[in-house]
C-alpha positions, 0 to 999 in steps of 0.5 A, a space after each residue: 590455714 586451709 582447715 581454719 576457714 571451715 572448722 575451728 581446729 588445729 592440725 598438730 601433726 601428721 605425715 602424708 605419703 603417696 605413691 601414685 600416677 596421674 593421667 590426662 588425655 582426651 577421654 580422661 581429664 584426670 585419672 589419679 591412682 595411688 596408695 596413700 598413707 597418713 601417719 601420726 595424725 593428730 587434730 585438736 580443738 583449738 580453744 579447749 585442746 581436746 583431742 578430736 581425732 588421732 591415729 597411728 596410721 591410715 592407709 588408703 590402698 588402691 585409690 582411683 580417682 576419675 574425673 571422666 567417671 566422676 568416681 572415687 574408688 578405694 580398694 581398702 582403708 586400714 585404720 591403725 590406733 585411732 583415737 578420739 575425745 568426746 567432750 561435753 563441756 560444763 555449758 552443755 556444748 559438745 567439743 565436736 559441735 564447737 569446731 564448726 564455723 557458723 555464720 552471724 545468723 547461726 548456720 554453719 557456713 559451707 565452703 564455696 566448693 560444697 555449696 556449688 556441689 550441692 547445687 550441681 546434683 548428686 556429684 561424686 560416686 564413692 565405693 570403698 572395698 572395706 574398712 579395717 579398724 585396728 586397736 581403736 580408742 575413745 574417751 567420753 566425758 561429761 562435765 555438764 552433770 552434777 557428778 563427773 562422768 568418764 568412760 573409756 573404750 579401748 581395743 576396738 577392733 573390726 571392719 566394715 564391708 564394701 561402702 558404695 553410693 551406687 547401691 542401695 545395699 547397706 554396709 556390714 559392721 562388725 566391731 568389738 572392743 573393751 569398755 573400762 577395765 572389764 566391760 565389753 562393746 560389740 557393734 554388729 549389723 548394717 549401715 549406710 555410712 554416707 547416709 546413716 538416716 536412710 538405711 541402718 540396722 545396728 545392734 550395739 552390745 554392752 556387757 559387764 559395764 560398771 553401774 556406779 559411774 552412771 550416777 551422773 545421769 541418775 541424779 539429774 533424772 531422779 535425784 539418786 546415786 547408783 551404789 553398785 551394779 553391772 550393766 548389760 545393754 543390747 541396743 537395736 537400732 533400725 532406721 528407715 527413711 529417717 524413722 528410728 525404731 530402737 529395741 533396747 534390752 537392758 539388764 542389770 545385775 546386783 543393782 543397788 541404789 545409793 544416797 539421795 542427791 538434791 537436784 533441781 530438775 530431778 523427777 520425783 520417781 519412787 525408784 526404790 520400789 521400781 527396783 524391787 518390783 523388777 529385781 528377781 531372786 538372783 539379783 537381776 533386772 531385765 527390762 525391754 525398752 522400745 524407743 521410737 522417733 523421727 530424725 527430722 523432729 527438731 525435738 528429736 534427741 536419742 538420750 532424751 527419748 531414752 530418759 523419757 522412756 525410762 521414766 515412763 516405765 518407772 511411773 507405770 511399774 509403781 502406779 501398778 505394781 501388782 500388774 508386774 507381779 501378776 505377769 510373773 505368775 500369769 494372773 491379773 493384778 486384782 488377784 494379788 491386790 485385793 482380798 475379799 471378805 463376807 460383810 461382817 466376817 473375818 474368815 477367808 473363803 476358799 477362793 481367797 485363800 487361793 489368792 493368798 497362795 498366788 500372793 506368796 508365790 509372787 512375793 517369793 519371786 521379788 525378795 526385796 518387796 515387803 507386804 503391808 496388810 491394812 485391815 479394812 472396814 466398810 462401816 455401812 455393810 460391816 455394821 448391818 452384817 454384824 447386827 444381823 448376826 447378833 440378832 439371829 445368834 440371839 434368836 437361835 440361842 433362845 430357840 435351842 434352849 427352849 424348843 422340845 420335842 412335841 412343842 410347836 414347830 421351828 417357825 412358830 417357836 422362832 416367831 415366838 422368840 423374836 416377839 419376846 425380843 421385840 418387847 424386851 427391846 422396845 415395849 412390853 405392852 402387847 398392844 404394839 405388837 397387835 398393831 404391827 400384826 394388823 398391818 400384815 393382815 390381808 383380805 383375799 377374795 376367792 374368784 370362784 365363790 366370791 367369798 373374802 377371807 382374812 389371812 395373816 402373813 406370818 413370815 413377813 410379820 416376823 421379818 419386819 420384827 427382826 429388821 426393826 431389832 437389827 436396826 435398833 442394835 448398835 455396833 461398838 467402834 471397838 467391834 469394827 476395829 477388831 473386825 478389821 484387824 482380824 481380817 489383816 491377821 488372817 490374811 497374813 496367816 494364810 500367806 505364811 501358810 503357803 510360804 512360812 519364809 515370808 514372815 519377816 516381810 509381812 506387816 499388819 498396819 492400822 486399819 483403813 475405812 473405805 467403801 470398796 465393794 465387789 459386785 456381790 457386796 464383798 468388802 475388798 481389802 487392798 494390800 500394799 507393797 513396800 521396799 525391804 530397805 528402810 532407807 528406800 522409797 516406796 
């Protein structure tokens, strides 16, 4: 009946024993010293019946309360077999939060004594020599998720060093226990227990935690179950003046995604590709995930912040997958994502062969990735290059068959061959060439003598004919398709030359037409990454 006005709980059992002394005199209104034992304690939530807290025995040894000093000192607290249920109901409410009595306006109703203490000032000083916890256990269950989630912590043992309201020095925490059957939890660091938001620096380590049970959280986030895997989690929490800095190190071993599950709030995240990008050859995923926040922010929620940070990480990874691959071998993403070709050609230059070697090296480090190579053409520059190559080949072929020792020079022979090709292509009438030739006759005046003479610019004239021949030629679509495919095939062959084991992981797909050129007008071919599992997303 004394607890009911403050909290909606039921004190089901417990025995109190104490052996103490009371003193009252002029210098000390009240001095109480005692050893106190509370045994077989159990408190439950009234409505749902969840076990909020229980223990076999709590011993407060060397307790001293002084009204004159306004102090409470306890030499040692020993807590044996404490246990608690943390339950999130289907409506999202938490059993620990439901027990608080609230006023009609929604605020928590404080007892009169507590309200008076708030107005009076700092109040009682407290010092506890140490806290020893033996064989603690807890059960966490979340019924608000699409799939059931339940985790058990057992055999938790450890201690907390001196707790004092009169010192800025925080307490040292050292706890270790078991999670489910083969998992480990360890908590070390420092904390100010009576004001954790002021000064906390804790490391919370989970090792060998079974991942499939976390499907309950993966489904609302990304609409996928977790098929298998083990989790190691190293959480670093530092709170200074209510500002949180969390450095989380996550290691997943043998992690595999499971089936898709429809969920209205799930984000469309390409988790399959993200997992494949992160997983190393040993099947391990290693992630550093920093989290920052302000505890005074009404929107603050650690779970929500971690979820958002994970989602942002996945988006960043899949948006720039080659950046992650490049980091593995110390190169920029462009050195892996693009292969450059000379316009009109399908052969790889030496710098591009080096790129394919680096690409093979990166793929070997991420065994769940496939490489898709889509041959590319740039219709404008490739067509121009193909036509120029064709004209020049025709010219050189004819010169080679007609040029003999003692004949005209190479330049003269080349000019004659190009004129012949021009007549064959456009007009056999020589008058057309005469008119073109006239356009390249220029008049130059000698400054010394003042005499003028006409000169014929042979090189410019021949280049003009050559360009007209190039413009007149047409490139068949089949030639461009063949060029694109050959570029893809040559790239695949170059990668396999570096690592033949990648043969089953490289696929040549349909060509892609785009205008993607480097500063030197090379044609850029972009390669793509996919996941080896046919059922996984990209």
